[in-house]
Structures are given as structure tokens and as C-alpha cells.
N, C-alpha and C positions, 0 to 999 in steps of 0.2 A: 722487744715488742715488734719490730719489723719482721724478724724471722718468724714469729708465731703467726703474724698476720698473713704472710707469704706462704706459709705452711697451709693455714685454712683456706685461702683463696686458690693455692694449688689443688687442694682436694676438692673443692667446688669446680674449679675449671674440669678437672677429671671426670666429675659427674656430669658436666655439660658434654664433653666428649663422647661419653657413653650415650647421652641423651640424643645427640645429632647424627652420631655414626653408629650403626648397628653391629659393626665389626669389633667393638670394645663395649664390654659388660662390666659393671661395677656394681656390686649386690646393696650397698648400704653407704652411708656417709663415713662410719667408722673404716669401713673397708677401704674407701677412698682417701681417709686421713693416713692409713698405713701404706696404702699404695703410692701416695705421693711423698711419703718419707722415705720408702725404698727407691723410688726412682731418683730422688734428690740424692740419696746414698750412693747408688750406683753411678750418678753423674759426676759425683765428687771424687769416688775411690777408682772406678773401672774405666770411665770414658778418657781420662788424660792418658791412661797407659794404652788403650786402643787407638787413641788419636796418634801417639808417638809411634806405636807399631805399624800403623797403616800409613804413615806419612807419605811415602811413595805413590801409593794409590790415590790418597787424597790430592796430591800435586798434580798428578796424571789427569784426573777428573775435575780439576779445577775446583776443589772443595765439594763437590757434590757427594762424595762418599761420606761426608759428615753426616748427612741425612740417614745413611745406611746405619751409622755408628747410633745415633740417636735412636732409630727403630729398634736396633738391638737391645739398648738399655731398656726400652719400653716393654720389649717382648721378654726380656730376662726377668724384669719385675712382674709382670703376669704369670711367668711360669714358676715363680716362687710362692706367690700368694694365692689364697683360696678364694677371696671375694673379688678379685679382679682377673678378668680373663679377656684374652685377645685371640682372635680367630685367623691366625697365621700371620706371615711376614707383611703381606701386602696391608692388612688391616693395622698392623704394628706401624708401617710407615705412615699411612694416612692419620692414625690416632696420634702419633708421635709429632706430625707436623701440626695438627690442629692444637695439641697440647702445648707445643713450643710457641706458637702464636699467641696464645693466651697468656703464656708465661712472661711473653714481651710486654704484653699490656700490663699484666699485673705490676712487673718490675718497673715499668715507666710511670704508672700510676703511684707506686709506693714511692719512688724517687722524688715524685713532687710533694708527698706528703711529708716525708722524712728528709727534708733538706737540712743541712747544717747551717747554722748562722753564724 
């Protein structure tokens, strides 16, 4: 139940990112659902590999390179999908920052709702 709710809220937050930032475009809620799924899939499969491969750069930049990796995952999802579009790397960086902040809010809210007793 938590996973399904997080997916729906992530799609809604992707629509919010598109609403507040013009560099990100989402055509509809079903497109946002698919985009949220693909971004999550890329973050589970590709992100750990990229983090390990770029570990020296991440250490030198004191972790700031992780923002670049997040932007790449956001941009890669947009390049694969039709209803989700990002207008360049800078837009992907800003969009992924907003999306990540909303994801933190969602995770903390759901953590409070679904506490184990």
C-alpha cells in the first residue's frame, strides 16, 4: 500500500514540478505515472552503478556530483518517454532538485503514516 501511494504522490509531484518550472513538461497524469515509474526504476537499477563508477569524482566534489547523477536519471527518463520532456541538462538539474525535495517530503509523510507498531 505504501509503495502504491508513494508512486501516486511521486507522479503528482512530477506534475507539480512541471507546473512550477517551465523547463519540465508533463502532458498528463498517466504520463506522470509512467515517468515516475521510469525515474524510480532508473534510480534503483542505474544510479547505484553510476555512483560506484563516479566515486572518485563524488569524493573530490564532496558529494555534489550526486546532484549531477540525479539530473542524469531525470534526463534519461525524459529521453525515453513521450509524455515527459526536459529542455536540457540545466532544466534536468533544477527539475530533479525540486522532484527530490518533494520526494523527501513524501517519504517523511508516509513514514509517519505507515509506522510499525
